[in-house]
N, C-alpha and C positions, 0 to 999 in steps of 0.2 A: 279586689272589688269586684263583683259577681253580676254584672250589670242589669242581664236578664235576671235572673234570684231578686233583683232590690225591682225593678219596675218593675215584675209580675206580684210582689209584695204590696208595694205602694195603690197600686193599682186595686188592688182586692179590699185596701181598711182605705181609703179612697168613694166605692159601689157608687160609682158614674154612670151612668147614663150611655152606651154605644150605638153610630148610625155605621150599619154598613150599604151604603150607598151600593153595590153589584153585587143585591141581594138576589139576586141569580144563577152567581157562577159559582162554579160546583168547588171550591178553592176552598173561599166565600165563606159555605155553606157550611164548609168541617172545623172551618177556626171558629166559627164561630157558634158549634157545635163545642169546643172546645172551654172555648171563652167562656159561654153559660156553663155548663161545670163546672172548669176553676172556680167560679163566680170568679174572676175579675172584673165585673163588673154588675149596677144592681138592677138596668134591662138593654135587653138587644135589639136589632132596632136591623133588619131585613125590608130593599126596598126592590119594588120590583110588583106586578105580577106578578098575584099571589099561587093563581095551578101554574102557570113558571113552571115556580121557587119550589113547588111541594114535589112537581115534576123533577126536576136539578138534585133535590134533598133525596128523596125516593131508588134511583138512581147513582147515589151518593148512599146511598143505605146510613144514610142522617138525620137520625129519628130528630121534631121541628118542637118538642115540645116544651115552653118557659122563653121560645121563644117569639118575636112580633113580627109581622111581616105588615107590610106597608105597603100600597096601594096608590100610587096619586093622582092615580084617576075617578076612581071613587073613595078614599079621602073624605071625609064632613071638613078637612083641612085645608086645601085644592083653596078654595072660595080666597079663605085670610095671607095661605100664601100665599098667593099669583100677588091681591094689592097688599101684598107689604114687597115682593119687587116688582111690583109697578112702581115704589112710589120711590125704589133705589132705581130705577132701570124711565125712572120718564125722560131725563132726560137725555138719553139716548133715545126720545121720539118713541120706545116701545109705547104701542097702547093695552090697555087693561084687558085687551083678547089678545095681543101677540104672549103680554107677561102669564094668561090664568093656563097658556100651550106650553110654553115653554119650562117654564116652574114645575112641572109632571117627568124634567127629565131625572132623571135618577137624582145624577151629582149635582143639582139645584135644588133637588127635595128635599135630598142627605143635609144641602147646607143651608140649608133653610130651616128643617128640623137645627143644628146648632145655634142658628140664631136665634133662633123664639121663643130656643129652651125645651125640645122635646127631646135632645138628644142633649152630649155636651161635648161632646166630640165626634171627627168623625176621620173610617179610612176607609180609605177608594184608590184606587190605581191597578186590581190585577187585569183590566182586562179594560181600561180608558189612557189616553198618553197622560204623560206627568202637565200639559203645557193645559190638557182641561182639566184635569184638577183646581189645579190652578189660578180656571179661568173661573171657575166655579167660585172659590172659595177668595179671593179679590170684589167677587161679583156683590158677592149677600157678606160673607160675614165681616170680611176687609181685612185691611194691615191696624197694630197695637197704636196705640193714639198718638200721634206726630210725626209715622215714622211711615212712607211709602213704599216700601220696600219688606216682597218678602221674599226667602231667602232660605236656606238648606244647612244644615252641619250633621255632622259624624261624630258618633263614641267611637274612638279609640282608643282600644282596651292591649296596654303593649305587656308583656313578659316580667316587663328590669320598673318594681313599684319602686325606684330612682323616681321615674319622668312622672312628670303633672301629678294627681292626684292620687295615691293606691295605683302608679300603674297607665291611667288612663287619660287623651285628656278632646277636649272640646277642637275639631280643625272644622272653617267653615271661612267659605261657600267649599261646597263640590257637587255642586248638584245642579243648579236653577240660576242664579248671575252670573253668562259668559264674563265680560271685560267691566264690572261696575265703574259710577263716577264717582267723585272722591266720599257723594251724597250718598249713597248711595254703597261704598266699600263699611262708613260711618255708619249706619244702620245694621248693617254685616255685625258688625263690631257689638253694638249694641245688642240687638239680638243673641249672634254666643255668649254673648257672658249673661242673661239671661238663660241662657237653654244648658250652662255651667250647670248653673245655683241650679237649676233644677232635674239635672243629672247623674251631676255632677255629687249634691251636695254639699259644696260648699263652694265660696266666693272665688271671682271670677280675678285669669290674671293671662291677661293679653296681648300677645304680641304680633304688632302688623304686618308679617313678613313681608321680604321685598330684595334684591338686590344684593343694594345697597344698605350698609352702615351709618345713619350718622355721617348722609356727607360724601361718604366712598365712592357712592357712583355718579357721583356731579348730581347737574339738573337735569335728569333726561325726564322724560314726564309723567314718563308709569310710578319715575320715587317719587316729585312736586305733588305725586296724585297721594303718595300714600302720605306724606307728612303733612299732607291740609289735609286729608282722614281722619291724623291724627287730631289736628285737634280741631275738627270739630264732635270729636268724643270728649276732649280732658272739657267743650265748652259745655257740653248737654250733662254732660256725671258728673263731677271735679276728682268725687271721689277714688269715681273703678279705678287698679292697679290696669296700667295700659304702657309700652312704650313705642314708637317706628319713625320711622321705616331700619326698618334689622335683621338681618339675616338672622334663616334657620338656627344656624349653629352657635350665632353672638345668643338668642333669643335661650336656648335649651342648657351650652355648658359655659361654668363658670369660669371659669378660667378662660373663657372666648371673649366672654360679655369686660373681664374686667382689660381686656384688651382693644377690646375693639366700640361698646361703647362702657364704660367707663362712670356707679353713679349712678345704673340706672335700674329705674324700683325695683323695673322685675326680674332682675336676679336670681335664680336658682328655683324660683317659686311657677314657670308657668306652665300652669294648663290649657285655654285661649290662643291657637294660631289660627289668624288671619289669613289668608290668602288672597293677594291682591289683584286675581281673575285666576275662570276657570279649569281654565289649561294647567295652572300648577296647582292650584288643589285638589284636580281630579285624579292627577295622576301626582298629587303628592299620597295623599293615604294607598292608591294603592298601592307604591314602590313599597310605605312602612307595611300592612299587610302583609306582602306577599315576601319584599323581601326578608322584612324587621319580627313576619312570622303574630305576628296582630291579630286581634280581631279587632271591625268594623262594621259599628253597628249604623243603617241606617239606608240615604237619607232621613233624616227627618225634619220638617220643613218647616220655618220662624219667624218672627212677625208676623202674624196672626193675629185680631183680636180672638180666637178661640182656639183650643187646637183639632189642629188636621193638620192627617198626615196621605202622600203616596204613599201606593209599594210597587215595585216593579212586579213589571205586568209578567215574567218570570218568575214570582214569592210563588217558595214553599207553605204550604197552612201555616208549618212552623212561624214560620215569617211574616205571618195574617198577626198570627196569634203576638209576635213577638210584640210589635208594631203598634196593632191595637194595646199592649201594657204600656207602653211607654206613652199612646197615647195621652191614656186612659192617668195616667201619671199623674198629667199635667196640669191638669182639672183643679181649676181652684174653686 
């Protein structure tokens, strides 16, 4: 599986609209040029003061032809967007005047474009903290129906096609929720299952990982959390192939499964790994990436009502293009 190639091809076929909220950021401007030239989106919008975008583009040697530029404070949509934001946040005590000021912030404007149909997907984070991207997305786009948890996943491409789906697996959550409770863990598992469908193109087979397999770790609180999460997932989606609590070797190696979890429905089929906390998830994907010489793509946000992605502030131009392609590929 060539994950990046497949996501680029899917994005190109869908021809959705993208907003890059950090429109004055040089790497973002360069990425916008590539996205337009490769026809990965039907429209690309950069958010920011137009003169500043043009100045940054000139300095970077980027031609802005075919790229939309929008300055929120000068947009004819500011009244409409501000009113929508007021309706969303008035329970927090915000006034309509404050809403007009707040919605002009580039992250909120980008998220509102997605909410209101001006864009199908948003990418930001090259110069913004993850918390700020998440905050704007949660306040304006919201989470998927029936869920309160936004999380993340990585697509880990190993060198051995025997693992997961042609060597690729979903790892979640490795970047957002530090210590999920059982309800959050269940929602992370359901979101990761959907990410598996979208990214790998196969039905998910999910392992809820733990240091314990089927009671071997006793009744430690961390083990009970995973057991209870399994029950919650099964209640919400009885058709999902999932098992836990289960150790990584028992989840992945059939001979070990037979010893530690005989009769497990996920034996030899796992393509989605759910970690019990952020520490194990972050450590786990990095060990596989470095020691196993695997490629790790992400983190990609999941659990939002519409596609939104966060970038590392150290992201390269190519990282932004790939993240945009992946986010566009998730658009319906």
